[in-house]
TIROFI-932751 format. One line per field, with one value per residue (C-alpha): residue number from 0; residue in three letters; x negated, y negated, z negated. Coordinates in Angstrom, 3 decimals, m for minus. Example, Ala and Ser with C-alpha at 12.3 -4.5 7.8 and 13.67 -1.06 7.14 Angstrom:
nr = [0 1]
rest = [ALA SER]
X = [m12.300 m13.670]
Y = [4.500 1.060]
Z = [m7.800 m7.140]
% end
This chain:
nr = [0 1 2 3 4 5 6 7 8 9 10 11 12 13 14 15 16 17 18 19 20 21 22 23 24 25 26 27 28 29 30 31 32 33 34 35 36 37 38 39 40 41 42 43 44 45 46 47 48 49 50 51 52 53 54 55 56 57 58 59 60 61 62 63 64 65 66 67 68 69 70 71 72 73 74 75 76 77 78 79 80 81 82 83 84 85 86 87 88 89 90 91 92 93 94 95 96 97 98 99 100 101 102 103 104 105 106 107 108 109 110 111 112 113 114 115 116 117 118 119 120 121 122 123 124 125 126 127 128 129 130 131 132 133 134 135 136 137 138 139 140 141 142 143 144 145 146 147 148 149 150 151 152 153 154 155 156 157 158 159 160 161 162 163 164 165 166 167 168 169 170 171 172 173 174 175 176 177 178 179 180 181 182 183 184 185 186 187 188 189 190 191 192 193 194 195 196 197 198 199 200 201 202 203 204 205 206 207 208 209 210 211 212 213 214 215 216 217 218 219 220 221 222 223 224 225 226 227 228 229 230 231 232 233 234 235 236 237 238 239 240 241 242 243 244 245 246 247 248 249 250 251 252 253 254 255 256 257 258 259 260 261 262 263 264 265 266 267 268 269 270 271 272 273 274 275 276 277 278 279 280 281 282 283 284 285 286 287 288 289 290 291 292 293 294 295 296 297]
rest = [MET ALA GLU PRO PRO LEU VAL LEU ASP GLY GLY LEU ALA THR ARG LEU GLU ALA TYR GLY ARG ASP LEU GLY GLY GLY LEU TRP SER ALA ARG LEU LEU ALA GLU GLU PRO SER LEU ILE ALA ARG VAL HIS ARG ASP TYR PHE GLU ALA GLY ALA ASP VAL ALA ILE ALA ALA GLY TYR GLN ALA SER VAL ASP ALA PHE THR ALA ARG GLY HIS SER ARG THR GLU ALA LEU GLY LEU ILE ALA ARG SER VAL GLU VAL ALA THR ALA GLU ARG ASP ALA PHE GLY ALA GLY LEU VAL ALA ALA GLY VAL GLY PRO TYR GLY ALA SER LEU ALA ASP GLY SER GLU TYR THR GLY ASP TYR ASP LEU ASP GLU ASP GLY LEU TYR ARG TRP HIS ARG GLU ARG TRP ARG VAL LEU ALA GLY ALA GLY ALA ASP LEU VAL ALA CYS GLU THR LEU PRO SER VAL THR GLU ALA ARG ALA LEU ALA ARG LEU VAL GLY GLU THR PRO GLY VAL ARG ALA TRP PHE SER PHE SER CYS VAL ASP ASP THR ARG ILE SER ASP GLY THR PRO PHE ARG ASP VAL ALA ALA GLU LEU ALA PRO LEU HIS GLU GLU GLY ARG VAL VAL ALA VAL GLY VAL ASN CYS VAL PRO PRO SER HIS VAL PRO ARG LEU VAL ARG GLU VAL ALA SER ALA GLY LEU PRO ALA VAL ALA TYR PRO ASN SER GLY GLU VAL TRP ASP ALA GLY ARG GLY VAL TRP THR GLY SER THR ASP VAL GLY GLY PHE GLY ALA ALA ALA ALA GLY TRP CYS ASP GLU GLY ALA VAL LEU VAL GLY GLY CYS CYS ARG THR GLY PRO GLY HIS VAL ARG ALA VAL ARG GLU ALA LEU ASP ALA ARG SER ASP]
X = [m12.412 m10.850 m8.163 m4.719 m3.207 m1.724 1.943 2.292 5.553 7.993 8.955 9.443 11.240 13.401 14.515 14.871 17.373 19.119 19.774 21.284 18.841 18.252 14.567 14.772 11.961 8.232 7.652 9.670 9.736 6.983 9.610 11.026 7.677 8.900 12.828 13.449 10.273 12.456 13.913 10.419 9.601 12.719 11.720 8.313 10.152 12.500 9.274 7.601 10.787 10.716 7.459 5.085 1.459 0.702 2.769 1.551 2.211 4.133 1.147 1.838 3.299 1.868 m0.487 m1.518 m0.378 3.085 3.604 2.525 4.411 7.486 6.894 4.535 1.322 m2.028 m2.304 1.111 0.697 m2.460 m0.635 2.160 m0.183 m1.643 1.702 2.382 m0.437 0.839 4.330 3.364 1.019 3.389 5.913 3.496 2.343 6.050 6.345 3.339 1.578 0.395 m1.958 m1.618 m2.827 m3.014 m1.401 m3.413 m1.448 m3.293 m3.330 m0.519 1.766 1.466 2.367 5.598 5.183 4.856 0.955 0.113 1.091 m1.128 m4.255 m3.786 m4.964 m6.401 m9.158 m12.648 m14.086 m15.570 m12.363 m10.347 m13.094 m12.531 m8.758 m8.667 m11.444 m9.446 m6.500 m8.849 m10.884 m7.476 m6.070 m9.425 m9.519 m5.896 m6.463 m5.271 m6.853 m7.240 m6.741 m4.631 m5.676 m2.683 m1.599 m4.338 m4.312 m7.684 m11.370 m12.401 m9.910 m11.269 m14.893 m13.799 m12.303 m15.164 m17.384 m15.246 m15.253 m18.900 m19.066 m16.859 m18.620 m16.263 m13.488 m12.071 m9.992 m8.369 m7.970 m4.690 m4.083 m1.332 m1.688 m0.508 m0.544 m1.939 m5.499 m6.097 m5.404 m3.204 m5.961 m7.083 m9.940 m10.391 m9.320 m12.485 m14.743 m13.008 m13.215 m16.759 m17.646 m16.142 m17.843 m20.772 m18.813 m17.101 m20.304 m20.947 m17.762 m16.247 m13.578 m11.579 m9.594 m9.015 m5.632 m2.353 0.805 4.059 3.571 5.959 5.504 4.821 1.520 0.267 m1.348 m3.540 m4.592 m5.327 m7.680 m9.463 m10.388 m11.242 m13.525 m15.720 m15.864 m13.687 m10.347 m7.306 m4.299 m0.769 2.198 4.485 7.745 10.762 10.936 13.635 12.928 13.323 15.249 14.059 16.472 19.464 17.782 18.683 17.169 17.998 17.862 17.824 15.518 15.312 14.235 13.203 11.610 9.348 8.254 7.316 5.340 3.551 2.262 0.997 m0.918 m2.666 m3.695 m5.302 m7.323 m5.044 m5.360 m2.794 0.460 3.800 6.199 6.382 9.478 12.770 11.682 12.899 13.051 14.542 11.445 9.148 10.846 10.685 7.079 6.473 8.251 6.618 3.027 4.363 5.293 2.226 0.286 2.116]
Y = [m4.384 m2.737 m4.910 m3.909 m2.305 m4.240 m3.679 m3.516 m4.232 m1.714 m0.580 m3.729 m1.881 m0.530 m3.797 m5.341 m2.256 m3.050 m6.865 m5.015 m5.239 m2.575 m1.831 0.559 0.245 0.554 m2.762 m1.719 m4.457 m6.399 m7.570 m9.832 m11.654 m13.202 m13.142 m13.863 m14.509 m16.180 m12.813 m11.039 m14.231 m13.391 m9.729 m10.880 m13.312 m10.113 m8.224 m10.861 m11.781 m7.831 m7.869 m7.110 m8.580 m7.967 m8.252 m6.252 m8.310 m7.251 m6.284 m2.438 m1.924 m5.217 m4.738 m6.944 m3.991 m3.652 m7.369 m7.657 m4.737 m6.688 m9.923 m11.771 m13.246 m12.182 m15.252 m15.256 m11.686 m12.654 m15.717 m13.189 m10.809 m13.688 m14.976 m11.807 m13.115 m16.804 m15.770 m13.873 m16.281 m19.218 m17.256 m16.265 m19.902 m20.761 m18.188 m19.392 m16.126 m12.843 m11.733 m11.102 m8.021 m8.130 m4.972 m3.054 0.268 3.035 3.648 6.040 3.534 1.567 4.679 5.136 8.913 10.112 10.441 8.549 11.738 14.037 12.188 13.898 11.081 10.355 8.198 8.894 7.005 4.226 4.247 3.747 0.751 m0.898 m0.591 m2.038 m4.675 m7.411 m7.135 m6.747 m10.102 m11.994 m10.399 m10.597 m14.350 m15.175 m15.950 m12.790 m11.895 m8.138 m5.956 m3.042 m0.169 2.143 5.557 6.459 10.130 10.897 10.722 9.480 6.396 5.762 5.631 3.182 0.750 1.147 m0.139 m3.155 m3.699 m3.570 m6.031 m8.672 m10.351 m11.452 m9.107 m6.598 m3.825 m0.586 2.607 4.486 7.831 10.062 13.386 17.081 18.287 17.060 17.942 17.157 14.143 14.680 15.766 18.612 16.926 17.394 14.227 14.310 14.382 11.241 9.453 10.125 8.877 5.602 5.399 3.338 0.620 0.512 0.336 m2.845 m4.535 m3.968 m1.371 m1.826 1.319 4.608 6.492 7.472 6.009 7.521 10.699 12.456 11.531 14.875 14.935 11.681 12.913 15.469 13.293 10.267 12.679 13.670 10.015 9.759 12.662 10.668 7.805 5.388 3.572 4.782 3.055 4.834 4.023 7.071 7.216 7.308 10.960 11.433 13.466 12.598 15.230 14.532 16.984 14.982 11.740 10.919 11.072 13.770 14.113 11.381 8.969 8.341 4.864 4.810 7.880 6.599 3.877 6.295 8.540 5.386 4.718 8.297 7.736 4.688 7.188 9.356 6.592 4.329 0.784 m0.385 1.366 0.532 1.983 3.049 4.197 4.065 2.269 m1.306 m3.959 m1.530 0.731 m2.026 m3.439 0.122 0.129 m3.173 m2.322 1.033 m0.832 m3.657 m1.016 0.840 m2.044 m3.056]
Z = [m23.905 m20.855 m18.623 m18.994 m15.859 m13.214 m11.890 m8.217 m6.486 m5.035 m1.607 0.854 3.403 0.790 m0.560 2.869 3.839 0.381 1.734 4.817 7.419 10.060 10.290 13.291 15.680 15.772 14.005 10.984 8.374 10.063 12.735 10.134 9.970 13.344 12.618 9.000 6.803 4.439 3.545 3.075 0.762 m1.404 m1.725 m2.836 m5.506 m6.553 m7.369 m9.241 m11.454 m12.174 m13.494 m10.768 m10.968 m7.542 m4.120 m1.287 1.790 4.915 7.177 6.818 10.357 11.893 14.659 17.689 20.035 18.435 18.574 22.271 23.337 22.290 24.157 21.756 23.068 21.505 19.750 18.557 17.435 15.296 13.969 12.638 11.115 9.061 8.201 6.111 3.607 3.956 2.965 m0.125 m1.370 m0.820 m3.114 m5.421 m5.853 m6.266 m8.842 m10.715 m11.346 m9.835 m7.237 m3.351 m1.607 2.193 3.445 5.971 7.148 9.033 12.801 12.437 11.237 14.595 16.600 14.628 15.080 11.513 11.926 8.798 7.126 9.173 10.434 13.858 15.773 19.314 18.071 16.456 13.727 15.947 17.802 14.544 13.473 16.685 16.604 13.020 13.313 14.914 12.344 9.389 10.251 10.169 6.965 5.442 6.194 5.258 1.616 m0.088 m3.449 m2.470 0.713 0.167 2.467 2.462 3.310 4.892 6.085 6.855 5.707 9.337 9.174 5.465 6.889 9.625 7.049 4.730 7.527 7.727 3.855 4.109 6.750 5.121 2.202 m0.605 0.362 m2.515 m1.417 m2.823 m0.533 m1.060 0.859 1.786 0.450 1.507 m2.113 m5.689 m4.568 m0.743 1.362 4.445 6.762 4.157 2.780 m0.921 m2.730 m5.061 m2.248 m0.688 m3.795 m4.361 m0.676 m1.510 m5.015 m3.853 m2.492 m5.831 m7.517 m5.294 m6.356 m3.079 m3.592 m6.859 m6.879 m4.980 m5.101 m3.446 m2.398 m0.649 m2.254 m4.859 m8.382 m9.429 m7.418 m8.993 m12.545 m10.965 m8.094 m10.473 m12.387 m9.213 m8.656 m12.414 m11.954 m9.393 m11.928 m10.338 m11.233 m9.673 m7.989 m7.729 m6.137 m5.355 m3.843 m6.050 m6.464 m3.560 m0.611 3.072 5.020 8.433 10.126 8.880 8.524 4.995 1.547 m0.797 m4.686 m7.086 m9.038 m12.758 m13.213 m16.573 m16.212 m13.362 m15.899 m18.363 m15.735 m14.866 m18.295 m18.299 m14.910 m16.693 m19.506 m16.756 m15.351 m13.020 m13.268 m10.561 m10.659 m8.869 m6.366 m2.674 m0.643 m2.031 m5.292 m6.109 m8.727 m11.272 m11.072 m11.311 m14.243 m15.793 m15.229 m16.735 m19.895 m20.266 m19.916 m22.395 m24.918 m24.359 m25.320 m28.320]
% end
């Protein structure tokens, strides 16, 4: 009998902002690893209490370059990156259940220029491999159950990270992409082709799922089917359904929390094994997903 789908947490930054924190600046939520790790721990607890099975650690925007540019030594920077997993793991242990995924954001996240949604980088595959390698080794050795390679915009970056997965015995990862529509990742590569390229790592037990995050919920069903067509389980944690208006610097539209949960159950019917939320989702969305999946299994 197949294992039931696991519920991921919701937006880390969204929840931190709900607690009144201004996350402006290149480090975004990772800044609080140095300034207020106890609040990050509180957010992880919020999501576990809402029904999440998996906490994604606060490593998305964390990088050696970003920390050293803000006055930390290289040793301190590496310690703060490891802290992302340590904080999540301690909170999981205190809660008494769940898994922790080390958060590995794309190179574009460190640039804070939006290129995690385009893949328009100044590094080739070898350059991306070298850029990720030091941080990867810290996160892969920090004691997480999984590694979440998130918001990847390009097949080139996926290949660089796949090399690191292949070099790290015992590590299990998922690969989650930003997408330009419901069939292509952000650099224009057909999503089905990307999934097929990662299939050998899945067959080896190193990649547990391939999927999407930080996309509109409306794109998810077909994207999950594209992954399933390559014979892989999928991961899906889209945004709330609200839309970012870059010109005005505000989110527009609304979110249907209950509808988000029902939609997540549908993604599981299409082949998703890990479902949750990204930007603008919170504990209410996670609770709705939990309830929808529990009702589905009754």
